[in-house]
TORLORO-167546 format. One record per residue (C-alpha): x, y, z. Coordinates in Angstrom, 2 decimals. Layout:
REM residues N
ATOM        xx        yy        zz
ATOM         X         Y         Z
...
***
This chain:
REM residues 442
ATOM        xx        yy        zz
ATOM    -90.98   -113.75   -112.59
ATOM    -92.17   -110.28   -111.68
ATOM    -89.00   -108.31   -110.81
ATOM    -90.71   -105.11   -109.72
ATOM    -91.76   -106.30   -106.31
ATOM    -91.94   -104.06   -103.28
ATOM    -92.00   -105.77    -99.92
ATOM    -94.15   -104.78    -96.99
ATOM    -92.35   -104.68    -93.66
ATOM    -94.55   -107.39    -92.17
ATOM    -93.76   -111.04    -91.68
ATOM    -96.20   -113.51    -93.18
ATOM    -97.32   -115.73    -90.31
ATOM    -99.43   -118.85    -90.57
ATOM   -101.94   -119.65    -87.91
ATOM   -103.90   -122.85    -88.22
ATOM   -106.91   -124.81    -87.07
ATOM   -107.99   -128.38    -87.54
ATOM   -111.49   -127.89    -88.86
ATOM   -114.02   -130.24    -87.24
ATOM   -111.32   -132.46    -85.76
ATOM   -111.62   -135.08    -83.08
ATOM   -114.07   -134.60    -80.25
ATOM   -111.00   -134.98    -78.03
ATOM   -109.99   -131.42    -78.90
ATOM   -111.38   -128.25    -77.39
ATOM   -111.23   -125.24    -79.70
ATOM   -111.47   -121.69    -78.39
ATOM   -112.36   -119.12    -81.03
ATOM   -111.13   -115.61    -80.32
ATOM   -113.18   -113.07    -82.24
ATOM   -110.58   -110.31    -81.95
ATOM   -107.31   -109.97    -83.91
ATOM   -105.40   -112.41    -81.70
ATOM   -104.63   -115.85    -83.15
ATOM   -107.00   -118.75    -82.44
ATOM   -105.90   -120.70    -79.38
ATOM   -106.21   -124.45    -78.73
ATOM   -106.20   -126.87    -75.84
ATOM   -105.62   -130.49    -76.84
ATOM   -105.66   -133.83    -75.02
ATOM   -103.12   -136.44    -76.09
ATOM   -104.59   -139.72    -77.32
ATOM   -102.62   -142.97    -77.56
ATOM   -103.21   -144.41    -81.01
ATOM   -101.59   -144.41    -84.43
ATOM    -99.81   -141.08    -84.74
ATOM   -102.68   -138.66    -85.17
ATOM   -101.61   -135.18    -86.23
ATOM   -102.83   -132.48    -83.87
ATOM   -101.80   -128.96    -83.00
ATOM    -99.52   -130.03    -80.21
ATOM    -97.50   -132.47    -82.31
ATOM    -97.45   -130.51    -85.58
ATOM    -94.28   -128.49    -85.09
ATOM    -93.51   -127.79    -88.74
ATOM    -95.17   -128.05    -92.14
ATOM    -94.31   -127.23    -95.76
ATOM    -95.86   -124.30    -97.59
ATOM    -96.37   -123.54   -101.28
ATOM    -97.84   -120.34   -102.69
ATOM    -98.80   -118.93   -106.07
ATOM    -99.05   -115.12   -106.30
ATOM   -100.69   -113.10   -109.04
ATOM    -98.12   -111.80   -111.52
ATOM    -95.48   -114.43   -110.73
ATOM    -94.28   -116.88   -113.37
ATOM    -93.01   -119.28   -110.73
ATOM    -94.25   -120.35   -107.32
ATOM    -93.88   -117.48   -104.87
ATOM    -93.18   -120.03   -102.11
ATOM    -91.97   -123.49   -103.09
ATOM    -91.94   -125.90   -100.16
ATOM    -90.36   -123.77    -97.44
ATOM    -90.93   -124.59    -93.80
ATOM    -93.31   -122.94    -91.35
ATOM    -92.23   -123.47    -87.73
ATOM    -94.28   -123.09    -84.60
ATOM    -93.49   -119.90    -82.71
ATOM    -92.24   -119.94    -79.12
ATOM    -95.68   -119.14    -77.77
ATOM    -97.20   -121.89    -79.94
ATOM    -99.96   -119.70    -81.33
ATOM    -98.57   -119.02    -84.80
ATOM    -96.19   -120.52    -87.31
ATOM    -93.38   -118.40    -88.81
ATOM    -92.56   -119.01    -92.47
ATOM    -88.90   -118.78    -93.49
ATOM    -86.87   -119.71    -96.55
ATOM    -83.77   -121.91    -96.72
ATOM    -81.60   -119.01    -95.54
ATOM    -83.81   -118.54    -92.45
ATOM    -85.14   -115.30    -93.92
ATOM    -88.73   -114.26    -93.37
ATOM    -91.18   -113.96    -96.23
ATOM    -92.91   -110.65    -96.87
ATOM    -96.09   -109.96    -98.80
ATOM    -95.34   -108.25   -102.15
ATOM    -96.84   -104.76   -102.10
ATOM    -98.21   -105.02   -105.64
ATOM    -99.97   -108.36   -105.03
ATOM   -103.33   -108.63   -103.30
ATOM   -104.20   -112.33   -103.60
ATOM   -101.97   -115.34   -102.86
ATOM   -103.04   -118.99   -103.01
ATOM   -101.49   -121.14   -100.28
ATOM   -101.10   -124.93   -100.11
ATOM    -99.59   -126.69    -97.11
ATOM    -99.07   -130.19    -95.76
ATOM    -97.51   -131.78    -92.72
ATOM    -95.89   -133.04    -90.69
ATOM    -92.97   -132.00    -92.91
ATOM    -89.73   -130.08    -92.51
ATOM    -89.11   -131.64    -89.10
ATOM    -85.61   -131.64    -87.59
ATOM    -85.86   -135.40    -87.23
ATOM    -86.65   -136.67    -90.72
ATOM    -88.33   -139.76    -89.25
ATOM    -91.12   -137.49    -88.04
ATOM    -92.00   -136.38    -91.58
ATOM    -94.83   -137.87    -93.56
ATOM    -93.37   -140.00    -96.37
ATOM    -94.95   -138.40    -99.41
ATOM    -93.69   -136.62   -102.54
ATOM    -95.41   -133.29   -103.31
ATOM    -95.75   -131.89   -106.82
ATOM    -97.17   -128.43   -106.21
ATOM    -97.22   -125.91   -109.05
ATOM    -99.60   -123.19   -110.16
ATOM   -100.88   -125.60   -112.83
ATOM   -101.67   -128.52   -110.54
ATOM   -101.20   -129.84   -107.04
ATOM   -100.74   -133.52   -106.24
ATOM    -99.18   -135.79   -103.63
ATOM    -98.21   -139.35   -104.41
ATOM    -97.79   -142.17   -104.53
ATOM    -98.67   -142.31   -100.86
ATOM    -98.37   -145.81    -99.44
ATOM    -99.25   -146.53    -95.79
ATOM    -96.91   -149.08    -94.24
ATOM    -98.22   -152.61    -94.69
ATOM    -98.19   -154.22    -91.25
ATOM    -99.78   -157.59    -90.46
ATOM    -98.80   -157.87    -86.78
ATOM    -98.98   -154.43    -85.17
ATOM   -101.74   -152.83    -87.23
ATOM   -101.37   -149.09    -87.62
ATOM    -98.87   -148.60    -84.81
ATOM    -96.35   -147.26    -87.34
ATOM    -98.90   -145.36    -89.43
ATOM    -98.76   -141.58    -89.65
ATOM   -101.65   -139.27    -90.19
ATOM   -101.06   -136.32    -92.44
ATOM   -102.93   -133.09    -92.96
ATOM   -103.35   -130.69    -95.87
ATOM   -104.63   -127.16    -96.27
ATOM   -105.57   -124.80    -99.08
ATOM   -106.70   -121.20    -98.97
ATOM   -106.82   -118.04   -101.03
ATOM   -105.80   -115.04    -98.95
ATOM   -106.14   -111.34    -99.80
ATOM   -103.74   -108.89    -98.27
ATOM   -106.55   -106.41    -97.79
ATOM   -108.44   -108.97    -95.69
ATOM   -105.51   -110.50    -93.79
ATOM   -105.08   -108.86    -90.41
ATOM   -101.44   -108.58    -89.38
ATOM   -100.39   -110.70    -92.34
ATOM   -101.41   -113.79    -90.39
ATOM   -102.83   -116.22    -92.94
ATOM   -105.35   -118.67    -91.58
ATOM   -104.87   -122.26    -92.74
ATOM   -107.55   -124.81    -91.94
ATOM   -105.80   -128.17    -92.01
ATOM   -107.84   -131.32    -92.55
ATOM   -106.94   -134.97    -92.20
ATOM   -106.24   -136.55    -95.57
ATOM   -106.64   -140.16    -94.43
ATOM   -109.37   -142.36    -92.96
ATOM   -108.97   -143.97    -89.55
ATOM   -110.16   -147.58    -89.14
ATOM   -110.79   -149.68    -86.02
ATOM   -112.41   -153.12    -85.59
ATOM   -114.34   -154.13    -82.46
ATOM   -116.21   -157.33    -81.59
ATOM   -118.68   -158.88    -79.15
ATOM   -120.27   -162.31    -78.81
ATOM   -123.60   -163.62    -77.60
ATOM   -124.33   -165.30    -74.30
ATOM   -123.46   -169.00    -74.01
ATOM   -120.56   -168.76    -76.48
ATOM   -116.83   -168.39    -75.99
ATOM   -115.01   -166.70    -78.87
ATOM   -111.23   -166.31    -78.85
ATOM   -109.59   -164.08    -81.46
ATOM   -105.95   -164.59    -82.37
ATOM   -105.80   -162.02    -85.17
ATOM   -107.84   -159.57    -87.23
ATOM   -107.03   -158.06    -90.62
ATOM   -108.59   -155.74    -93.16
ATOM   -108.00   -157.32    -96.57
ATOM   -107.92   -156.03   -100.15
ATOM   -107.79   -152.29    -99.49
ATOM   -106.19   -149.87   -101.96
ATOM   -102.62   -149.63   -100.72
ATOM   -101.39   -146.62   -102.69
ATOM   -102.98   -143.40   -103.80
ATOM   -102.41   -140.01   -105.34
ATOM   -103.96   -137.03   -103.59
ATOM   -104.88   -133.99   -105.67
ATOM   -106.39   -130.59   -104.92
ATOM   -109.39   -130.17   -107.19
ATOM   -111.26   -126.87   -106.60
ATOM   -113.00   -127.36   -109.96
ATOM   -115.26   -129.96   -108.33
ATOM   -116.09   -127.87   -105.28
ATOM   -119.72   -127.38   -106.27
ATOM   -120.50   -130.69   -107.97
ATOM   -122.22   -132.21   -104.96
ATOM   -119.25   -134.28   -103.79
ATOM   -118.48   -131.95   -100.91
ATOM   -114.85   -131.47   -101.89
ATOM   -114.83   -127.90   -100.59
ATOM   -115.72   -129.24    -97.16
ATOM   -112.83   -131.66    -97.55
ATOM   -110.33   -128.95    -98.53
ATOM   -110.78   -129.86   -102.21
ATOM   -109.14   -133.26   -101.65
ATOM   -109.60   -135.93   -104.30
ATOM   -107.93   -139.33   -104.03
ATOM   -107.07   -141.48   -107.03
ATOM   -105.64   -144.95   -106.67
ATOM   -102.23   -145.89   -107.94
ATOM   -102.21   -148.92   -110.23
ATOM   -100.83   -151.32   -107.66
ATOM   -101.91   -154.52   -105.97
ATOM   -104.35   -154.34   -103.07
ATOM   -102.90   -154.40    -99.56
ATOM   -103.72   -156.05    -96.23
ATOM   -103.37   -154.62    -92.72
ATOM   -103.97   -156.06    -89.29
ATOM   -103.03   -157.28    -85.84
ATOM   -101.86   -160.53    -84.26
ATOM   -102.72   -160.87    -80.57
ATOM    -99.98   -162.32    -78.38
ATOM   -102.67   -163.23    -75.87
ATOM   -105.97   -164.15    -77.56
ATOM   -108.83   -161.69    -77.19
ATOM   -111.65   -163.52    -75.39
ATOM   -114.95   -161.93    -76.37
ATOM   -118.03   -161.42    -74.25
ATOM   -121.07   -159.17    -74.53
ATOM   -118.96   -156.08    -73.89
ATOM   -117.32   -154.51    -76.95
ATOM   -113.65   -155.49    -77.28
ATOM   -111.15   -153.84    -79.59
ATOM   -109.33   -156.07    -82.08
ATOM   -107.79   -153.28    -84.15
ATOM   -107.97   -150.59    -81.50
ATOM   -107.17   -146.95    -80.84
ATOM   -103.64   -148.02    -79.94
ATOM   -103.05   -149.54    -83.38
ATOM   -105.86   -148.07    -85.50
ATOM   -105.20   -148.01    -89.23
ATOM   -104.57   -144.73    -91.07
ATOM   -105.46   -145.66    -94.64
ATOM   -106.24   -144.08    -97.98
ATOM   -109.89   -143.02    -98.41
ATOM   -111.47   -145.35   -100.93
ATOM   -114.50   -147.01   -102.40
ATOM   -114.66   -150.77   -102.99
ATOM   -117.99   -152.49   -103.52
ATOM   -118.79   -155.62   -101.55
ATOM   -118.43   -158.83   -103.57
ATOM   -119.77   -162.29   -102.97
ATOM   -117.20   -164.91   -102.04
ATOM   -117.99   -168.00   -104.08
ATOM   -116.74   -171.56   -104.40
ATOM   -114.39   -170.42   -107.16
ATOM   -112.97   -167.47   -105.19
ATOM   -109.22   -167.46   -104.68
ATOM   -106.87   -164.89   -103.23
ATOM   -105.67   -164.16   -106.75
ATOM   -109.08   -163.45   -108.32
ATOM   -111.12   -162.03   -105.46
ATOM   -111.00   -158.21   -105.36
ATOM   -113.66   -157.49   -102.76
ATOM   -112.74   -156.19    -99.33
ATOM   -113.26   -158.28    -96.21
ATOM   -112.35   -158.51    -92.55
ATOM   -110.39   -161.70    -91.89
ATOM   -110.37   -163.27    -88.42
ATOM   -108.38   -166.11    -86.91
ATOM   -110.61   -167.44    -84.15
ATOM   -112.03   -170.31    -82.14
ATOM   -115.72   -170.59    -81.18
ATOM   -117.02   -172.69    -78.30
ATOM   -120.45   -173.37    -76.84
ATOM   -121.04   -173.73    -73.11
ATOM   -123.61   -176.29    -71.90
ATOM   -124.86   -176.93    -68.38
ATOM   -123.62   -179.93    -66.46
ATOM   -120.49   -182.02    -66.75
ATOM   -121.88   -184.10    -69.63
ATOM   -125.04   -184.31    -71.68
ATOM   -127.75   -186.47    -70.14
ATOM   -128.93   -189.27    -72.38
ATOM   -132.64   -189.33    -73.17
ATOM   -134.52   -190.99    -70.31
ATOM   -131.52   -190.87    -67.97
ATOM   -132.57   -189.98    -64.45
ATOM   -130.86   -187.22    -62.55
ATOM   -128.97   -187.94    -59.36
ATOM   -129.10   -184.73    -57.29
ATOM   -126.25   -185.75    -55.02
ATOM   -123.94   -186.64    -57.92
ATOM   -125.04   -183.66    -59.95
ATOM   -124.12   -181.34    -57.10
ATOM   -120.51   -182.58    -57.24
ATOM   -120.20   -182.20    -61.03
ATOM   -118.92   -179.08    -62.74
ATOM   -121.75   -176.69    -63.55
ATOM   -120.88   -176.45    -67.26
ATOM   -118.97   -178.16    -70.03
ATOM   -117.67   -176.78    -73.33
ATOM   -117.78   -177.97    -76.95
ATOM   -115.62   -176.62    -79.76
ATOM   -117.82   -175.44    -82.65
ATOM   -115.11   -173.87    -84.84
ATOM   -112.70   -174.84    -86.20
ATOM   -114.13   -178.28    -86.76
ATOM   -112.30   -180.80    -84.61
ATOM   -112.70   -184.39    -85.84
ATOM   -111.85   -185.79    -82.40
ATOM   -114.75   -183.92    -80.84
ATOM   -112.50   -182.66    -78.06
ATOM   -111.85   -179.08    -77.07
ATOM   -108.35   -177.97    -78.13
ATOM   -107.47   -174.44    -77.03
ATOM   -104.52   -174.35    -79.44
ATOM   -106.75   -174.68    -82.49
ATOM   -107.91   -171.69    -84.54
ATOM   -109.45   -171.28    -87.98
ATOM   -109.96   -168.50    -90.52
ATOM   -113.35   -166.89    -91.02
ATOM   -114.28   -163.62    -92.69
ATOM   -116.83   -160.84    -93.18
ATOM   -117.10   -159.24    -96.67
ATOM   -117.55   -155.47    -96.45
ATOM   -118.06   -152.54    -98.81
ATOM   -115.57   -149.71    -98.31
ATOM   -116.74   -146.13    -98.69
ATOM   -114.24   -144.09    -96.70
ATOM   -113.94   -140.32    -96.70
ATOM   -110.93   -138.23    -95.62
ATOM   -110.91   -137.21    -91.98
ATOM   -113.54   -139.74    -90.89
ATOM   -113.12   -142.52    -88.35
ATOM   -114.85   -145.83    -89.13
ATOM   -115.37   -148.43    -86.41
ATOM   -116.52   -151.87    -87.60
ATOM   -118.43   -153.44    -84.70
ATOM   -118.75   -157.19    -85.26
ATOM   -121.17   -159.47    -83.41
ATOM   -120.34   -163.18    -83.13
ATOM   -123.02   -165.73    -82.31
ATOM   -125.69   -163.29    -81.26
ATOM   -129.45   -163.64    -81.59
ATOM   -129.29   -163.31    -85.39
ATOM   -125.60   -163.77    -86.11
ATOM   -123.06   -166.54    -86.41
ATOM   -119.32   -166.79    -86.96
ATOM   -118.85   -165.65    -90.56
ATOM   -118.02   -167.46    -93.77
ATOM   -115.04   -169.34    -95.10
ATOM   -112.57   -166.98    -96.83
ATOM   -111.16   -167.37   -100.37
ATOM   -108.92   -170.31   -101.18
ATOM   -105.26   -169.74   -100.34
ATOM   -105.80   -167.14    -97.64
ATOM   -103.68   -169.10    -95.18
ATOM   -100.61   -168.59    -97.41
ATOM   -100.80   -164.78    -97.48
ATOM    -97.47   -163.36    -96.28
ATOM    -97.56   -162.03    -92.75
ATOM   -100.42   -164.15    -91.46
ATOM    -99.69   -166.56    -88.56
ATOM    -98.69   -170.13    -89.28
ATOM    -98.96   -173.30    -87.23
ATOM    -96.28   -173.38    -84.57
ATOM    -95.67   -173.78    -80.87
ATOM    -98.91   -173.05    -79.04
ATOM   -100.92   -172.49    -82.25
ATOM   -102.59   -174.94    -84.64
ATOM   -104.37   -173.50    -87.67
ATOM   -107.04   -175.94    -88.81
ATOM   -107.80   -176.19    -92.53
ATOM   -111.31   -175.80    -93.91
ATOM   -113.13   -179.15    -93.71
ATOM   -113.48   -181.18    -96.88
ATOM   -116.84   -180.53    -98.50
ATOM   -116.85   -176.89    -97.36
ATOM   -116.15   -174.13    -99.88
ATOM   -115.29   -170.41    -99.77
ATOM   -118.37   -168.34    -99.02
ATOM   -120.16   -171.06    -97.03
ATOM   -121.20   -170.39    -93.46
ATOM   -118.77   -171.40    -90.76
ATOM   -121.69   -172.09    -88.41
ATOM   -125.38   -171.41    -88.98
ATOM   -125.33   -167.67    -89.73
ATOM   -123.01   -164.89    -90.87
ATOM   -121.44   -162.35    -88.54
ATOM   -123.52   -159.20    -88.37
ATOM   -122.00   -155.79    -87.89
ATOM   -122.66   -152.10    -87.73
ATOM   -120.38   -149.29    -88.83
ATOM   -119.92   -146.41    -86.42
ATOM   -118.91   -143.28    -88.34
ATOM   -117.44   -140.18    -86.76
ATOM   -114.67   -139.23    -84.38
ATOM   -112.83   -136.80    -86.67
ATOM   -115.37   -135.12    -88.89
ATOM   -119.11   -135.74    -89.27
ATOM   -120.05   -137.13    -92.67
ATOM   -123.01   -134.86    -93.41
ATOM   -125.05   -132.05    -91.91
ATOM   -127.32   -134.26    -89.83
ATOM   -124.27   -135.81    -88.15
ATOM   -122.66   -132.56    -87.08
ATOM   -124.49   -132.39    -83.76
ATOM   -122.79   -135.47    -82.39
ATOM   -120.05   -136.35    -84.88
ATOM   -121.29   -139.89    -85.27
ATOM   -123.65   -141.86    -87.44
ATOM   -124.43   -145.54    -86.85
ATOM   -125.39   -147.62    -89.85
ATOM   -126.85   -151.09    -89.31
ATOM   -125.46   -153.15    -92.16
ATOM   -126.67   -156.70    -92.91
ATOM   -124.11   -159.25    -94.03
ATOM   -124.59   -161.27    -97.20
***
């Protein structure tokens, strides 16, 4: 290490922004030497990292002329006025910029270094001058409460020159490293759809995050994403979702199944859609899909169906109920409506998630051109964490003669993917932070 280092009498301070974060945040940019200021509104969902709840983060730095990291994982803490973060070493001593060094490369991540260790993101950094990675990062697998226990985490990278750094305050633009996922649903008129649970199946459950500035100009937009590049750990796919204590009864207004309160914070990934076939089993099917435990009913006018040629009796008809209901799914051999019965249906999807982007899957049951999905792979009902038949719940098996991939009713579920909320995906989205893609189901 360079031993001839002279220290400037200025504390290195870290101010930060969340570049292109949620539309819930208002960012005020001060064009003078004062730090950037923020006003932020608290949102109730899986723990999203924002300025107001990021109290500490870890910092690494590589300085020209040093054989070792100049800063190796020390903590930056928010100042009393909340506008800057003060970087100190393990002895609570401030860092100073070496007088014979002009350029320092900074890496940072958080939340980390918190007084309560439970507030830290659970990830192992390996930050050196030769390479920078985080991993394996594994979001908590939760089949009942969705992403309620998930934590967002943010990363930053910058090269700072002393000659261009006013007041030794280094600007770090943190960006979200994960993707946020929600699932919403509606149903068409004349149908009742009750949802007992919703899950996102076969996602990559572990990943290694690396900084890769070498690919900044290769068209992948990594510079825009703070040079982040995810690679998947060689582990089994994971499932995440929600069980509703009280069933969600759909109508023509969008209802949240996996909502802002339990939205998933998952590893960005790419998984192509695959066809579910008669031979598909949980063990051999690697495509991603949304799994739903539901009941579908149709509402008809009158107390009963009139037989052909049967004459109406206005007086009697006036005393009858105005509608009656048939159970369409799951198939009930008795022909009677049983509000305890539910069955599994699914929607295969292709995953193409980017860091810092929120994806909302908006499903439509039994609409003008949609149905109730397809039968999922064999063995899905035995997946650990999914509900089982018990008091108040009967899970009906797939009827004999029906196979995985076949329609539950007369059409698949259609859906659109709403993209935005954190960062727009491309230039044409940046005006409104959202891009809707109509996606047909196969």
